C-alpha positions in Angstrom: 90.4 208.8 130.4 88.3 210.1 133.4 88.1 209.3 137.0 86.8 210.6 140.3 88.2 212.2 143.4 87.1 210.0 146.4 88.9 212.0 149.2 91.0 215.1 149.9 93.4 215.4 152.8 95.8 218.1 154.1 97.9 218.9 157.3 99.8 221.9 158.3 102.2 219.6 160.2 104.8 217.2 158.7 103.0 214.2 160.0 103.0 211.0 158.0 99.1 210.7 157.6 96.8 213.7 156.7 93.3 214.0 158.0 90.4 214.1 155.4 88.7 217.4 154.6 85.4 218.3 153.0 87.6 220.3 150.4 91.1 221.5 149.8 92.2 224.5 147.8 95.0 224.2 145.3 97.2 227.2 144.8 99.0 227.7 141.6 102.8 227.1 141.9 102.5 226.2 145.5 100.4 223.2 146.4 97.6 222.5 148.9 96.6 225.8 150.9 97.6 225.1 154.5 99.6 222.0 153.8 103.1 221.4 155.3 104.3 220.4 151.8 103.0 223.7 150.0 105.7 226.0 148.5 107.7 226.9 145.5 110.9 225.2 146.8 111.1 221.6 148.2 109.3 221.1 151.5 110.0 217.4 152.2 112.3 217.4 155.3 114.9 215.0 153.8 115.2 216.9 150.6 115.3 220.2 152.3 118.3 218.9 154.3 120.1 217.9 151.1 119.4 221.1 149.0 116.5 223.6 150.1 116.8 225.4 146.8 115.3 222.5 144.8 112.0 223.3 143.0 108.9 221.7 144.7 107.9 219.0 142.2 106.1 217.2 145.1 103.3 219.9 145.7 100.3 217.6 145.4 100.5 213.7 146.1 97.7 211.6 144.6 97.1 207.8 145.2 94.4 205.6 143.6 92.1 204.0 146.1 92.5 200.8 144.1 95.8 200.5 146.1 93.8 200.3 149.4 91.8 197.4 148.1 95.0 195.5 147.0 96.6 196.2 150.5 93.3 195.1 152.2 93.5 191.7 150.5 97.0 191.3 151.8 95.6 192.0 155.4 96.4 195.7 155.7 93.9 198.3 156.6 94.7 201.6 154.8 92.2 204.4 154.1 92.4 207.7 152.4 95.0 210.2 153.7 96.8 207.6 155.8 99.8 207.3 153.4 100.1 211.1 153.3 98.3 211.8 149.9 96.4 214.9 149.3 94.0 213.5 146.8 92.6 209.9 146.6 91.5 208.9 143.2 89.4 206.2 141.6 89.4 205.1 138.0 92.8 206.7 136.8 95.8 204.4 136.2 98.1 207.0 138.0 101.1 204.8 137.9 100.8 204.4 134.1 100.8 208.0 133.2 103.7 209.7 131.6 105.6 212.7 133.0 103.8 215.9 132.0 100.3 214.5 132.2 97.7 217.2 132.9 95.0 216.3 135.4 91.9 218.6 135.7 90.1 218.1 139.0 86.7 219.6 139.7 85.6 222.9 138.1 89.0 224.7 137.9 92.0 222.9 139.3 94.8 221.8 137.0 97.8 219.6 138.0 100.8 218.4 136.1 102.2 215.0 136.9 106.0 215.2 137.8 106.8 211.6 138.9 106.3 208.9 141.5 106.4 209.0 145.2 109.2 207.1 146.5 108.0 204.8 149.4 110.2 205.4 152.4 110.6 203.4 155.8 108.0 205.5 157.4 105.4 203.4 155.7 106.6 200.5 157.8 106.5 202.8 161.0 102.8 203.3 160.1 102.1 199.4 159.7 104.9 197.0 159.9 105.4 195.1 156.8 103.5 197.5 154.6 106.6 198.8 152.7 106.9 195.3 151.2 103.4 195.6 149.8 103.9 198.9 148.1 107.1 198.1 146.4 107.2 195.3 143.8 109.1 194.1 140.7 107.6 193.7 137.2 108.2 190.7 134.8 111.5 192.5 133.6 112.7 192.9 137.4 112.2 196.6 137.4 111.2 198.2 140.6 107.6 199.3 140.7 106.5 202.0 143.3 102.8 201.8 144.1 102.4 204.8 146.4 101.1 207.2 143.9 102.3 210.1 141.9 103.5 213.7 142.6 102.5 216.8 140.8 102.6 220.6 140.7 99.6 222.9 140.5 99.3 224.7 137.3 95.9 226.3 137.9 94.4 226.6 141.4 90.9 226.0 142.6 88.9 223.9 145.1 88.8 220.1 145.0 86.2 218.0 146.8 85.3 214.3 147.0 83.0 213.4 144.1 84.8 215.8 141.7 85.5 214.6 138.2 89.2 214.0 137.1 90.0 214.4 133.4 93.4 213.1 132.0 95.2 214.9 129.2 98.3 213.0 128.0 101.2 215.1 126.8 102.4 215.1 123.2 104.6 212.1 122.4 107.1 210.7 122.8 106.0 209.9 126.4 108.5 209.6 129.3 107.8 207.2 132.0 107.4 208.2 135.5 110.4 207.9 137.8 110.7 208.9 141.5 110.9 212.6 142.3 
């Protein structure tokens, strides 16, 4: 399975949205250089308040741009970086990947998928009613979180729009993604 990086975003502030960049640099074991969520330990404010010693399994956030088209059809205008992701992708079924999937981005960077981003009420603060669009139920009634996946950086390197993404699934049995 292959895809493409369509946008990269970062912010040194804990703002909801992140501005797009020409490139970001991933740092092994930390995340996106200069991003507020980079670090060995958890950086998300609510998680720090609960237990600041937790490992940071949310170093890099990825969302498929296919979600933006779905949201557009429902009347919402969302573009890369606005939901807080660092990497916007095309052509990879991020939500269908198992835990431990390896993503190679560009010439050097390697990520390991750790879980799903859990949508929060800040999404409705960004655009009222949007939270209902990014949370759904499948045919069996299970909760479906559509706001992308979280990952850790195994190998650092630059990532730019247009870079290829190569997907390497872990050895089975596969564990489905859950929120992290």
